[in-house]
N, C-alpha and C positions, 0 to 999 in steps of 0.2 A: 212514695211521697213522704217527705220529712214532716214530722209532727212538731208544731211549735210549742215551746214551753210556756205555760200559763199558770202563774201562782194561784190566781183566783180559781181557775178551773180545778187544780189539784185540791185546794181547800174545800171547794164545793163537793167534790167527789168523796173526800174524807168524811165530811159531815153526814153523808148518806150511807156510810158503811154500817152494816148490821152488827149487833152483838151476838153473832152466831158463829159456829165453827165453819171452816172452809179453807180454800186455797186462794192465793193472790199471785198475779203475774206482773212483774215490773217490766216496763218497756223503755227503750231509748228513743232518740229522735227519729230513727228510721222505722220505728214500730217493731223492732226486734225484741223478743222476750229475752231479758238478760238475767232474770232471777225468778225462781218459783219458790214459794214458801207456804207453810200451813199455819193455822192459828186456831186456838180454842174460841177466841173472840176476835173476829176480823177487824173490828173498829179499833181496838186497843193495839193490836200488833202492827197493822199497816200505818196507823197514825204515829207510832213510835219512831218510824224511819225519818219522819219530818220534824222531829222535836229532840232537843238535847244533843249531847256529843256522842260520838261513836268511835270504834276502833278504825284503823286505817282502811281495812277492806270495806267495811260498811259505808264509811265516808265516801270512798271512791265510787261505790255503787250508787249512793244517793245523788251524787253529782251528775250521773248519767240518766237518772230517771226523769222522764217527761210525762209519763202516763202509766196507769195501771188498770188491770182488770181483776175481777174476783169471781169465784164460784162458791156459792153457799152449799154446805153439806149438812146432813142430819146429825152427824157425830164427828168427834175428833178422829175416830177410827177410819171413817170414810174419807176424811180430809187427808190423812196420812197416805192411804192407798192411792188417792187421786194425785197427791203431790209426787209420789214415786213415778207414776205413769206420765205425768206432765213433764217431769225432768227428763225422762227417756225420750219423749217426743220432741222437746225443744232444745235439749242439751244446752241450757243457759250458761254463759261464760262465768257467772259468779256463783254458780252452784258447784260445790266441791263433791266429787264422787269418790267413794271408797273403792268401788269395784272396777271402774274403768272397763265395763262390759266384759269382764272376765267370766268365762263359763268353764266349769270343771269337767274333765272327761269322765264319761261313764262307759261301761260295756253294756250294750243293749242286746237282749235276746228277743228277736222279733216274734210276735204272735201271728204267724202266717201258717198256711197249710204245710209248707216246708220251711221251718224257721232257720234263721242264720244269725250270726254274731256280727255286731257293728260297733264301732267306737263313735259315740255321739257326745255333744256338749249341751244337749237339751234333754233333760230327763223327765219332762212333763207329759209325754205321751203315755198315759196310764195303761193303755191296752197292751203295751210291751213290758217286759221285765227288765229292770235296770240294776246293775251292780256298780257300786262306787259311792262317793266320788273317789277318783284316784289322785295321788299327789301331783302328778303332771302327765303330760302326753306320753312320755317314755315308759312310765310305769304301766299305763293303760295299754300301750302297744305291746309291751313284753307279755303281759297277761293274756291279751287277745291272741297273740301269736301262739302262745302255749296252748290255750284252749282249742284253737283251730287244729292243732296237731293231735291233740288227745281225743277230741270228740268229732265224729264224722258228719257234721252238718254241712249243708250246701255253702259254697263260697261265692257263687255267681249272683249277680243282681236279678237276673230273670232266668227261668229254666230253659236250658238249650235243648236242641234236638238230639244231641249225642253226648257221650261221656267225655270227661276231660281228664287231665293228668291227676287231679286230686282223687278221682275215683280209682285210677290205676294204683295210686299210693295208699289206698284204703283210708283216705282222709275225707271221704264223702260217701254217703249212702247211695248216691246216684238216683235221686228222684226223677231224673230225666228218662231213665230206662226201667227203674224198679218201683214197685208200689211199696211205699214205706208207711207203716201204720202209725196212727196217732199215739198208740201205747209206747212204741219205740221212741218217739220224740219226747214223751213225758218222762221216760226213764233217763234219757240224756239230759233233759232239763234239770231233773233232780240231782244227777251226778255233777253237773256244772255248778249248781247252787251249793252243794256240799263242798266242792273244791274251793270256790271263792270264799266260803266261810272258814276255810282252813283245814277241812277234813280231807287230807291228802293221803292218809295211810293206806287206804284200799287201792288207790291207783298206783302208788309206789310199790306195794307188795306185789301187785299184778305184773308190773314192769320188771321187778327183780326176778320173778319166776320165769318170765319170758327171756330175760338176759341169761339165766342159768341154763335154760333149755337150749338156747342158741350156742352157748359155750360148749355144752356137752355134745352137740352135733358138729362142733368145730366151725361153726359159722361165726367167726370172731368179728367180722365187719358188722353184722346185725347186732351182736352182743354189745359192741361199742356204741351203736346208735341208741340202744336201750339205756346204757349207762349214762350217756350224755344227756338223754332226756330226763333221767332221774335227777342228775345234777342241776339241770335247768329248772325243774320244779322246785328243788330245794333253794336255788338262788332267788327265784321269784317270790317264794313264800317266806324266806328268811328275814326279809326287811320288815316284817310285821312282828311287833312285840306285844305279847299278851299283857293286858292291864287289868281286866275284869273277867271273872269266871262266868258271869251271867249272860255273856254274848249279846248284850243289848247294843243297838246302834245309838250313839250319842254324838252331839256336837258340843264342844266346850269353848266358851268365850271368856277372854280376859282382856283388860284394857289398862292403859297407863297414860296420864297426861302430864306434860311438862313443856316449858319453853314455848308455849303457844301451839303445841302439836298434840294430836291424839294418836296413840298407837293401839291398834286392835289386833289381838292374836286369836285365831280360830284353829282349833284342833278337831279333826274328824276321827271318831272312833266307830268302827264297824265290826260287829260280831265280837265285841269285847277287845278288839285290837286297835291300837293307835296306828292309823294308816297315813295320815297326811297332816300338814299344817299350812296355814296361810297367814301372811302378815300384811296389814294395811296401815299406812301412815298418811294423815291428812292434817292441814291446819285446823286448829281447834276453834269451834264456835260454841256449841252447846253439846257436851259429851253425851248426855242421856238421849237427846233428840237425834244426834248423828248415829249413835249405835243402834237405836230403835229403827231408824230409817234403813240402815245397812242390813239389819237382820231380816226385816220384812221384805226388802228388795231381793236379798239373797235367796229366800225360800219361794220367791216367785219363779226363779229359774232353776232351783235345785230341789231334790227330793227331801222330804221331812225324815228325820231320825225318830226313834221312839221317844227320846227325851233330849232337851236342851239344858245344859248347865250354864248358869249365868251368875255373875258376882252378886253378893248379897245387897250391895248399895245401889244397884240399878233399879230404876222404876220400871216394872214390867206390866203395868196396867194395860197399856195398849197392846202389847205383845200377846198377853193372855186372851185378849178379845179376838185377835187376828189369826194367830198361829194355830195349826191343826195338830198339835202334839203337846206333850207334857213339858212344862217349864219348871225347873228345879233350881233353887238358890241355896246350895248346901252351906252349912255353917261348920261342920266337922266331918271327919272320916275321909275315906278315899276320894270321894267326889270333890270335897273341899280342897284336897291336895291337888287335884287336877286343875281347878280354878286358879289356885296359887301358882302352879306351874305355867299356865297360860299367861297370867298377869306378870310373872317374873320375865317370861320371854318377851312380852310386850315392852316392859321397862328396858331390858337389855338392848332390844332392837332400836329403841328411840335414842338411848344414850350413845350407842355405836354409830348411829346415823349422824349425830351432831359432831362426834369426834372425826368421822370420815369427811364430813363437809368442811370442817375446819382445816384438816390436812390438805384436802384437794384445793380449797380456795387459795391457800398460801402458795402451793405449787403452780396453780393456774395463773394467778396474778403475776408471779415471777416470770412465767413463760410469755405473757402478754407484754411485759416490760422489755424482755429480751427481743421480741419481735419488732417492737418500736425502734430499739437500738440498731438492729440489723438493717432496717429500712430507712434509717436516719430521719425518724419522725417522732412526734409526740406519741406516747403510749396509745395504741388504737383500741379504745374500750368497746366500740361498736363496730363489728365487722360483718359485711354481707358477702356471701359466696354464691357463685353461679355455676351451673353445669347444664349441658344440653344432652338430649337423648333422642335417638331416632333409629329406624332400621332402613338403611338405604334411602334416607330422606322421608320415609313414610311415618305417619303418626309423630311428627316432630314436635317436641315439647322442651321446656326448660324449667329448672327449679332454682329458687333462691332461698337460702337459709340464712338466718341471722344469729350471731353470737354476741352476747353482751357480757363483758368481763370473763370471756372464755366459756360461758355457759349458753346452751341453745335457748333462744327466745322464740318458741314455736308459734306464738301469736303473730309474729312478724314474718313468718315463712310465706312465700308467694309462689304460685304456679303460673306458667305461661304456655299457651298453645301458639306455636309459630304460625304467623299469618301471611307474611310477605315473601317467604323463601320457598322455592321449589327445588327438590332434590337434596342430596346430602352435602350441604354447604354449612359447615360448622361456624366459619367466621361470620357469614352474613346472619346466621341465626343468633349468634352472640351479640352482634351489633344491634339487631332488632330488639332483643330482650333488654339490653343495657339502656337503649334509648327509651323504651316504654316505661321502664322502672323509674329512671331519674328525671324524665320529663314530668311524670306524675309527682315525683318528690318536689320538683320546682313549683309546679302549678298549684298543688294542694298544700304546700308548706309543710310536708312531712319531715320527720326527723332524718337527717343525713347520717350515713355511716362515716366513721373515721377512715375506713379502709375498705376497698373492694378487692376481693380475690376471685379470679376466674380459674376454672379448672382447665388447664392447658398451658401451652408455651407462649412463645413470642408473638405468634399470629393472633391469638385470642387477646393478649395484652394490648397489642397495637390497635385493634378495632375498638376495644373498650375505651382506651385512652382517647381515640379520635372522637367518640361520642361524648365523653366527659368534658373534653376541651371545647367541643362545639356548643355544649350547654353552659359552659363557663361556671361549672358548679364546684370546682376545686376539691375533688376527692382523689386521694392517692390510689393507684391501681397496681396490683402485682399478680403473679400467677403461680400455680402449683402444678408442676409437671410430674408425670408418673414414669416409672421405669418399664422395662419389657414385661415385668411380672405384675403390672398394674398397681404397684405400690408407690406411695409418696416418695419421690426421689430428690427433688430440688425446688427451692424457692427462687423465683425470678422477679427482680424488682422492676420498677417502671422504666428504667434505662436499659432493660434487657440483660442485666448482669445476673449471673447465677450465684446464688448464695448457698453454700454448703452448710448443712446443719447436722450437728452431732446426733446420730440416730439413737443414742441412749439418753438424750436430753428431754426434759419436760416439754420444751418447745416443739420438738419433732413429734412427740406423742399428741400434743394439742393440734398441730396442723394435720396430722393423720386423721384424728377424730373429726375435724372439720371437713376434710376432703371426703371421708367416708360418708359423712352425714349428708352432704349436698348431693353426692352421687346416689345414695340410697333414696333420697327424696325425689330426685329427677327420674330415676328408674321406676320407682313406685308409681309415679304419676303417668309415665309412659305406658307401663303395663296396664294401668287402669283405663287409659284412653284406648289403647289397642284392644283390650278385652271387650270394652263397650262397643267398639266398632265391629269387631268380629261377631259379637253377640247379635247386633242389629242386622248384619248381613246374612247370617244364618236364618234369622227369623223372617227376613224378607221373602223367603221362598215358601213360607207356610201359609196356606189358606186359612183365614179366620183369625189371624194375628195382626192387629193394627197397632198404632202408637201406644194406646193405653195398656194393652196386654203385654207389649214389649217392656214397658216400665215395670209392670207387676212381676214379670218373669225375672227381670234384672234384679229387682229388689228381693225377690224370694230366693233365687239361686246364687246371685252375686258374680258368677263367672261362667265362661263357656265350658270349662272343665267340669264344673259341678252340674251344669245343665246336661251335658252329654252322659254323665254318670247316672242321671235320674231315671227312675223306673216310670212306667206308665201311671202307676198309682200316685207317685209323687207329682207328676205333671198334672194329674187330674185335681190336685189340691188347688191349682191356680186356674186351670182351663176346663172348659166343657169336654166331655169324653171324646167326641169326634175330633175336636181340634187337638187334644192331647195325643190322640192316636196318630194324626197327621204329622205332628211335631216329632213324635218318637221315631217314626219311619225316616224322616229327614235326618235326624240326629244319628241314627244307625248307619246311614249312607255316608255321613261325613266323618266317621271315625277313622 
């Protein structure tokens, strides 16, 4: 139900606000939370939105506010932690996120009777041992693969009844048939820890001895395997450059602000070695507040280092209250140079971004002008593209993406489940989607595009034109056809004329990006719908699982694939033991 805007109501609520710390939630006419903030004094902060002038973003926010709620906390520290959690829960459109739900990969050594190695993106399970973070998934996978070759831990999710190929290759101790002592596992754990910390001399010396022995017995094939393994170890570890001899884990932050943007650079140092870097760029609001929020949120999902290095001018009062590690603001020496390096990287990244944007804008605007000329129309600044996706008519969906001045406008993207078409009928599906979209545009007075592009040839263009003509809405329609290799081939205008485009031109690249984006969006939605349907159908066969538990399982595992890979222990995190056992049995039979 829509909430009616009432000036007196807002003023009355403002007058009742306390002069205490807390969080506030701004709501629009539908009652949707559109912004979450924190304050030392709720009354002063919330009242400031409704008085004086603001920048463009805040002005736009205030125009949509019709109500607000607030939560009083005991301290600013509690307000900050609550703010981060509320932003995660509501994902308000006016809150700018540094992280975009990015989780860094770690290698996890499980604390089980028979431990194993896993790649995880949540390092908060303290019962297990974690190594990382790694710069990216590739670096984590390379190291994981190497460790699994070097150390004979189990590779299977659950202990089988007989040995596997890994046991035959001496890459598993075979706990399925052998009794492996805890002392043996402790020894391997120590070796893995030393290896990841950069102490590879012992393992390389051992492999070199084995290589020489194999050569002396003329087993050159085995010798080559040892040689390749040595090279692989050197390759994986060579990317790490020693910076400090004390081998302390550190995270280093530097930032730079200019042109209304904030650039934050984070370096990871593990065991005295610089392992990874991460860059974040967001529109500037309050630099100190944004950086503080980012750092606190970051360590809610990632492990603490021994110390964090921060710029001298940053207010760290709240961070020192919340974070469970040492905070250092160096003024000179090596640590200060690391801060300087991070800051310089942040500055360079921001400057390069603006130069790149400037170059891209010029090229993109030129391509849009060229598109208008080829279609004999005014430059189409707003373009909406459509694509269908189904498997033999099943799980039929469509996606619409929107580009404004050649740039994706993701807030205007739309998804459609096909409702009236049975079987694989692409034309009828396109007809339904076009009608639903532009009937709503007419009825609700939504912004019209200058151009509609359908993914397909003359048939798709024809049905789209018929709908547009019947609605008398006056929007030009064209199509993008693919070749046999599913690549952008030709532009087809509303009169079904094929317009060849130079494949080296900026226009061709722009149209390809557009076509790829709408295809990606439709396919992604189709996979999601299909996965949920398969998820539900599998769970229908399990006693003890109703609608509520289906939702919980879907939320926890996300896909059929991850559900099938789950152990009984992981299922028991969501379900009672007996139900988890029933589900595990069903899943094993469906593999």
